C-alpha positions in Angstrom: -39.1 -5.6 -47.9 -39.4 -8.1 -45.0 -35.6 -8.3 -44.7 -35.3 -4.5 -44.6 -38.0 -4.3 -42.0 -36.3 -7.0 -39.9 -33.1 -5.0 -39.9 -34.9 -1.8 -39.0 -36.5 -3.5 -36.1 -33.1 -4.8 -34.9 -31.5 -1.3 -35.2 -34.4 0.2 -33.2 -34.1 -2.5 -30.6 -30.3 -1.8 -30.2 -31.0 1.9 -29.9 -33.6 1.3 -27.3 -31.2 -0.9 -25.3 -28.7 1.9 -25.4 -31.2 4.5 -24.2 -32.4 2.2 -21.4 -28.9 1.6 -20.2 -28.6 5.3 -19.6 -31.5 5.1 -17.2 -30.5 1.8 -15.6 -30.0 1.6 -11.8 -26.2 1.3 -12.3 -26.1 4.4 -14.5 -28.3 6.4 -12.1 -26.2 5.2 -9.2 -23.0 6.5 -10.9 -24.6 9.8 -11.8 -25.8 10.4 -8.2 -22.6 9.2 -6.6 -21.9 9.7 -3.8 -25.2 9.8 -1.9 -24.0 8.1 1.3 -20.8 7.7 3.4 -17.8 6.1 1.7 -15.6 3.5 3.4 -11.8 3.2 3.0 -10.7 -0.1 4.2 -7.2 -0.3 5.7 -6.1 -3.9 5.8 -3.8 -3.3 8.8 -4.2 -2.1 12.4 -4.5 1.5 13.7 -1.1 3.1 13.6 0.0 1.2 10.5 1.4 3.0 7.4 -1.8 2.8 5.4 -3.9 3.8 8.4 -1.9 7.0 9.0 -2.0 7.8 5.3 -5.7 7.2 4.9 -6.6 9.4 7.9 -4.3 12.2 6.7 -6.7 13.0 3.8 -10.0 11.4 4.7 -11.6 14.5 6.1 -10.6 16.7 3.1 -11.8 14.0 0.7 -15.1 13.9 2.4 -15.4 17.7 2.2 -14.9 17.8 -1.6 -17.2 14.8 -2.2 -19.9 16.1 0.0 -20.2 12.8 2.0 -18.3 11.4 5.0 -15.3 9.3 4.3 -14.9 6.6 7.0 -11.6 4.8 7.6 -12.1 1.2 8.8 -9.3 -1.1 10.0 -9.7 -4.7 9.0 -6.4 -6.2 10.0 -5.2 -9.8 9.7 -3.0 -12.3 7.8 -0.6 -9.7 6.4 -3.4 -7.5 5.0 -5.2 -10.3 3.2 -8.3 -10.2 5.4 -9.2 -6.5 4.7 -8.2 -6.9 1.1 -10.5 -9.9 0.7 -13.4 -7.9 2.2 -13.0 -5.2 -0.4 -12.6 -7.7 -3.3 -16.0 -9.2 -2.4 -17.7 -5.8 -1.8 -20.4 -4.4 -4.0 -18.6 -2.5 -6.8 -20.8 0.5 -6.3 -18.2 3.1 -5.3 -18.8 3.0 -1.6 -15.9 0.7 -0.6 -12.3 1.4 -1.4 -9.0 -0.2 -0.3 -6.0 1.8 1.0 -3.3 -0.2 -0.7 0.4 -0.3 -0.9 3.2 -2.6 -2.1 2.0 -5.4 0.2 -1.0 -5.8 -2.0 1.1 -7.2 -4.8 3.5 -9.0 -2.5 0.7 -11.1 -1.1 -0.1 -12.3 -4.6 3.3 -14.1 -4.8 3.9 -14.8 -1.1 0.6 -16.7 -0.3 -0.3 -19.8 -2.3 -4.0 -19.6 -1.7 -5.9 -16.3 -1.5 -9.6 -15.5 -1.7 -8.9 -12.8 -4.3 -6.6 -12.0 -7.2 -4.6 -8.8 -6.6 -4.9 -7.7 -10.2 -8.1 -9.2 -11.6 -10.3 -8.4 -8.6 -9.3 -4.8 -8.3 -9.0 -1.6 -10.4 -6.8 1.3 -9.8 -8.6 4.5 -8.7 -6.3 7.1 -7.3 -2.5 6.9 -7.2 -1.1 8.9 -4.3 2.7 8.5 -4.4 5.8 6.5 -3.3 7.8 6.1 -0.2 11.2 4.6 0.7 11.8 2.7 3.9 14.1 3.1 6.9 16.0 0.3 8.7 16.2 1.0 12.4 17.2 -0.6 15.6 16.8 0.0 19.3 19.4 2.5 20.4 20.6 0.1 23.1 21.6 -2.5 20.4 25.3 -2.1 19.8 25.2 -1.8 16.0 25.6 1.8 14.8 25.6 1.1 11.0 24.2 -1.5 8.6 27.7 -3.0 8.3 27.9 -3.4 12.1 24.4 -4.9 12.2 25.4 -7.5 9.6 28.6 -8.4 11.4 26.7 -9.0 14.7 24.0 -11.0 12.9 26.6 -13.2 11.2 28.4 -13.8 14.5 25.1 -14.8 16.1 22.9 -16.6 13.5 19.3 -17.0 14.5 19.8 -15.0 17.7 18.3 -11.7 16.6 14.7 -10.8 15.7 13.1 -8.4 13.4 9.4 -7.3 13.6 7.1 -6.5 10.8 3.5 -5.4 10.1 2.6 -9.1 9.5 3.3 -11.9 7.1 3.2 -10.6 3.6 3.5 -7.0 4.6 6.0 -4.7 2.8 8.0 -4.4 6.0 8.2 -8.2 6.2 9.4 -8.6 2.6 11.8 -5.6 2.9 13.6 -7.2 5.8 13.5 -10.8 4.4 15.0 -9.4 1.2 17.7 -7.7 3.2 18.4 -10.9 5.1 18.8 -12.8 1.9 21.1 -10.3 0.2 23.2 -9.7 3.4 23.5 -13.5 4.0 22.2 -13.4 7.6 19.6 -15.2 9.5 17.1 -13.2 11.6 13.9 -14.5 13.3 10.7 -12.9 12.1 8.2 -11.5 14.6 4.9 -10.8 12.6 2.5 -8.3 14.2 -0.8 -6.6 13.1 0.7 -3.4 12.0 3.9 -1.2 11.7 3.0 0.5 15.0 3.0 -2.8 16.7 6.3 -3.8 15.1 7.9 -0.6 16.3 6.5 -1.3 19.8 8.4 -4.7 19.7 11.5 -2.8 18.8 11.1 -0.3 21.7 10.5 -3.2 24.1 13.7 -4.9 23.0 11.9 -8.0 21.8 13.0 -7.2 18.2 16.4 -5.9 17.2 15.4 -4.4 13.9 12.5 -3.1 11.8 12.3 -1.8 8.3 9.4 0.6 8.1 8.1 3.1 5.5 8.9 6.7 6.0 5.4 7.5 7.2 5.9 5.2 10.2 9.6 5.9 10.7 9.9 9.7 10.6 8.0 10.3 13.9 11.0 8.6 15.5 13.7 10.5 13.7 14.6 12.4 16.9 13.6 9.7 19.4 16.6 8.7 21.5 15.2 5.2 21.9 15.7 4.4 18.2 18.6 4.6 15.8 18.3 4.9 12.0 20.8 2.7 10.2 19.9 3.0 6.5 17.3 4.0 3.9 16.0 1.6 1.3 16.2 4.0 -1.6 19.0 3.9 -4.2 20.1 7.4 -3.2 20.1 9.3 0.1 16.6 10.3 1.1 15.8 14.0 1.6 13.4 12.9 4.3 16.2 11.5 6.6 19.3 13.5 5.8 22.5 11.9 6.9 21.2 8.4 6.8 23.0 6.4 4.1 21.3 4.0 1.6 21.4 0.3 2.7 22.6 -0.4 -0.8 25.9 1.3 0.1 26.6 -1.8 2.2 24.4 -4.4 0.6 25.0 -3.9 -3.1 21.9 -3.8 -5.2 19.5 -3.5 -2.3 16.6 -1.2 -3.2 13.0 -1.3 -1.9 10.2 1.2 -2.1 6.4 1.2 -2.0 3.6 2.9 -3.9 0.4 4.0 -2.2 -3.1 4.4 -3.7 -6.8 3.7 -3.6 -8.2 0.6 -5.3 -11.8 -0.4 -5.9 -13.4 -3.7 -6.5 -13.4 -4.8 -10.2 -16.5 -3.7 -12.0 -16.8 -0.4 -10.3 -18.4 2.0 -12.8 -15.8 4.1 -14.7 -17.8 7.3 -14.0 -17.3 6.7 -10.3 -13.6 5.9 -10.7 -13.1 9.1 -12.8 -14.9 11.2 -10.2 -13.0 9.8 -7.3 -9.6 10.2 -9.0 -10.5 13.8 -9.9 -11.4 14.7 -6.3 -8.3 12.9 -5.0 -6.2 14.8 -7.5 -7.6 18.1 -6.2 -6.9 17.4 -2.5 -3.4 16.2 -3.3 -2.7 19.7 -4.6 -3.8 21.4 -1.4 -0.9 23.0 0.5 -1.9 21.4 3.8 -2.1 18.0 2.2 1.3 18.4 0.4 2.9 19.4 3.7 1.3 16.5 5.5 2.6 14.1 2.8 6.1 15.5 3.1 6.0 15.0 6.9 5.1 11.3 6.2 8.0 11.0 3.7 5.7 10.5 0.7 6.5 11.8 -2.7 3.2 12.7 -4.3 2.7 11.4 -7.9 0.3 12.0 -10.8 -1.1 9.0 -12.6 -4.4 8.4 -14.4 -6.4 5.4 -13.3 -5.2 3.7 -16.5 -1.6 4.4 -15.8 -2.1 3.3 -12.2 -3.4 -0.1 -13.5 -0.3 -0.4 -15.6 1.9 0.3 -12.6 0.0 -2.4 -10.6 0.7 -5.0 -13.2 4.4 -4.0 -13.6 4.8 -4.0 -9.8 3.2 -7.4 -9.5 5.8 -8.8 -11.7 8.6 -7.0 -9.9 7.5 -8.1 -6.5 7.2 -11.7 -7.6 10.9 -11.6 -8.4 11.7 -9.9 -5.0 9.7 -12.5 -3.1 11.5 -15.3 -4.8 14.9 -13.7 -4.2 14.1 -13.0 -0.5 13.1 -16.5 0.2 10.2 -15.1 2.4 7.5 -17.5 3.5 4.0 -16.8 4.7 4.7 -18.7 7.9 
């Protein structure tokens, strides 16, 4: 009898714990989410790829969530400053990271980080993918990837390329190209892709590889010449521009985009956020906006997004090693 009573007490206690969990502050917080403005941290400067992307849907996202969505730029150290801020944020669903390929690149490029790109984050809303465009100042004599490589080989260490910063996708894309093409360019890191293109326009850099979202606004700019695209096949976003891989065999580089949250964010909040992002990514205006930015919208659940993050982390580790890129 005593033993049976003891077990009954334990069962009742377990049930009471389960019920109390439903009414815990965390559960109530998830149920009422969102009840205040939400921040999307962009780890690069205004004008960067992630910045332009986040601002392209933030108003619509705020409208469907019923709370303001504020985009904040926290640039520095190739995106690691802003990323570190999100990693240490309260996992309450009010701070998200606008992430891209650079997120995983940094995990292999930098020896010491204040965060783990995989363990300290969880995938929330996958947005899509983008290829990159290699471009040069129109006054530079190279009119093709092959001509650019010939000039670089004839003048080792004399030409510069600019990027969105050490560890950024544009840094690795170009370092990877250098390695595979057998050339030596000098790296000029900046705080964002917009700044990198400014270096190109000023003639201080001879080349930039930038994601479609940053490159397409210059498609008809007489000051810039597109030399090649990073995708395996010709890109529908820049017709007539050949793949870099046609000249540098095996060269392919692309990037995913999506929202990440600090690890430990309640699943209910992740599900709600993903659901609302999925809705706005079906809106005709948003679809057209994404097309203009050269982004192919994708559909992944948070679980599938996390699987992609892990697989991409492994892939980028191999690319970083092959490129010989250093954090400088």
